[in-house]
N, C-alpha and C positions, 0 to 999 in steps of 0.2 A: 504493500500500500504506500509506503514511503517513497518507493521508486516511482510509482505512478504520479504522486504529488510533485516529485522533483522533475519529472518529464513535462508535466503541465506547466510548471513555473518556467522551465526552459523554453517551452513553446511560446508562452505569453511574453516573456522577457528575454529574447534571444541575445541581446547585448545590454549589459548594465547601463552603459551610457545612453542607449536609445530609450530605455525605460525611464530614466531620469528626465531626459529631454521631453519625452511625450507627456509626462506627468505635469510638466510646467504649463500645459494647455488644458488641463482638466478644469471643470467648473470649480471655483472656490465657493462652496455653498455658504451663503450668508443669510440664513433664515433670521427674520426679525429686523433686517436692515431696511432702512427707508430709502426709496429711490427719490431723486429730486423731481417732484411733480411739475415744477415751473419750467423745466427744460423745454425749449421750443424746437419743433420739427416742422416739416412740410408734408402735408398729406398728398394723396394720389391726385387731388384736384388742384394742387398748387397752393392750397390755403395754409397759413401758419396755424399751428395747433400745439398746445402744451401737452405733455404726457398726462397730466392730470385730467385734461379735457377728454383725452382718448380713453382713460379708465372709466370715466363717468360714474365713479363711486360704485363700480361693480367688481366682483371678483374677475381677475383678468389673466389671460394666458399671454405671456410674452415670448415670442419666437424671434430670436436674434440670429441673423445670418446675412446673406446678400442675394439680390434678385437674379444676378447673372451667374450665380454659382453653378459650375458644371458637375458638381459632385452631390453631396448629401442634403443641401438646403432644400431642394425641391422635394426630396424624399421625406424629409422631416415634415414639411407642410402637407404633402400628400397623405402621409400617415395620420396627421392631425385632422385633415378633412374627413377621412374615413371614420375616425373615432367620433368626431363632432356630429357626423351625420346620424349616428346611432344614439346620441344623447337625447334626453327629454327636451322637446322643442320649447317648453315653457321655462327652462332653466335660464336665469339671467346671467349673462357674462359678457365681457368685452374681449376682443382679440386684438393684440398689437403685434404687428410684424415689423421689426425694426431692421433697416439695412445698416451694416457696419461699414459700407463703402460710401464715403462722402461724395464720390463722383456719380453715384446713381441719382436718378431724377424722378420726379413725380410720374413721368410717363412709364418708367421702369416699374414703379410701384403699382400703377394701374394695370399694366400687363400681367404682373405676378398675381394680382388680386383676381383678375378675370380668369386666369388659368386655374387658380385654386377653387374659385366658385364652380368651375366646370366639373370639379371632382366632389362637390358638395351636394348632398341630396335635397337640401332645402334652401335654394338660392335667395328666397324671399326673406330669410332670417339673418342677413349679413349686414344689417345697417350699423351694427356696433363693431364692425371689423375695420381696423385702421392700419394702413400700410404706409410707413413713414420713412422719410429720408431726412438727412440733416448734416450739420457741420461736424467735422472730426471732433471738436471739443465737446459738443453736446452728445454725440454718440458715446464718447468715452465716459462722460458723466454717468450714463445709464449702465454701460457695460461694467464699469468698476463697481457700481452699487450692487449689481447682481452677481459679481464674480465671474463674468464672462471674459475669457482671454483669447486674443487673436494676434496673428502676425501676418503681414503682407509679404508675399514672395514676388519680388519684382521680375524674376526670371520667368515664372509661369503665370504671372499676373493673376494670382489667386490668393485667397486668405486661408491660412491654417487656423482652424478653430474647432471647439468641441461641438457635438450635436446634442440637443436637448431642449427642453421647455422650462420656463420659469413661471410659477404661479404667484400672482400678487393679490393682496387684499384690495378692497375698494379705496383705501387711503394710501396705497402704494407701498405697503410693507411686504417684503419677500416672505412668502409662506412656505413654499416647497418647490422641488424640482422633479422633472421626469427626464431622465438622461438616456442617451442613445436614440434608437429609432424603434419602430414597430409598436406604437402606442395602442393600448386597448381602451375601449370606451370607459370601462370601469376605472382605469387608472386616471384618465383625464377627468372623469366625473369626481373621483375622490380628491384630486388636486383642487378642483373648483369648490368642492364642499369645504375643504380645509380653509381655502382662501376666504370663502364667504363667512366663516366662523372665526377667523383670526387665529387659526391653528397652524403652528409651524411643525415641520417634520423633515428629517434628513432623508435623502435618497441614497440608494445603493451607489457606491462610487464606480459607475460604469464609465470608461473612457473610450469614446468613439470619435475619432477625429476626421474632419472633412478636409481633404487636400487632393493632390493630383496623382495621375499616373504618368510616369516619365518613360516615353517610348524609347529614348536613347539608352536608358539603363535597364529597361525591362522591369522596373520596380512598380509594384502596385501602389495605389494611393494608400496613405496611412489608414484611412477608414476601412478599405477593403482588406488591408493587411490584418487589422485587428479582428475582422469578421472571420477571415481564414484561420487565424491563429486560434481564435476561440473555438471554431468548428473542429480544428485538429485536436485541441485539448479535450473537448467533449468526446471525440472519437476514441482518444487514448483512454479516457476514463471508462467509457462503456466497454471497450475491449478488455481492459484490465479487470473490470468488475466481472465480466463474463468468464474470463480465465480463472479468477479466484473462486467463483461459484462452482465451476466445473471441477477444479481441484478439490474443493471441499466435499463435493458429492462423491468424488472418486475415493477419497479417504474414509468417508463415512457413508457407505451405501446403505440404503434402507433394507 
């Protein structure tokens, strides 16, 4: 069993330096922290709006990423759309999708919103969905408040950042997180319920990073790498468990 655990650790952390560097981009969970509600952004129609106005005193899902992301950002939002489609239609909440790229425009926000609504089963219930762009300083004010870390790679013109959702209370306090991808309606619903009642809760420390695939080196994106590594680890665990069970039955036949 110890050997199996060591194999899993080797798969998940093939290089000590890599593990350390990747962990630098994990969400720094800051439950109970207050986000600056007066921070101003531009919505999809080109109107100035504060984050507080976007929250509208409702429990809020904050999705941080960027609209032209070629990797996980679209998957995060698509998974969220599928989960929200199956929630109670009467549940009050706001959705804020914030771009971390100060070069993105209201037109980019509008395009992303339209694409997301196409994957949502109740398009008439999207009045409280806000897709925002803004200055680097204002973006940083929010990302720091919720513990979201990112780095721009000039070579690939992409951002390296974690995948996940942040749940905020109606007054802008960090309530909980939902990390990674593949969100279930029950998990999203629980996050909103906690936010509505001012409850804070820590999430399991899942690190799934959104980055690139480098065709010159043949290396997968960090996000896909983590998925493959996790799948390999689970495979090892299942095989190891099966072997141990077979050996036990062989030693102790009925």
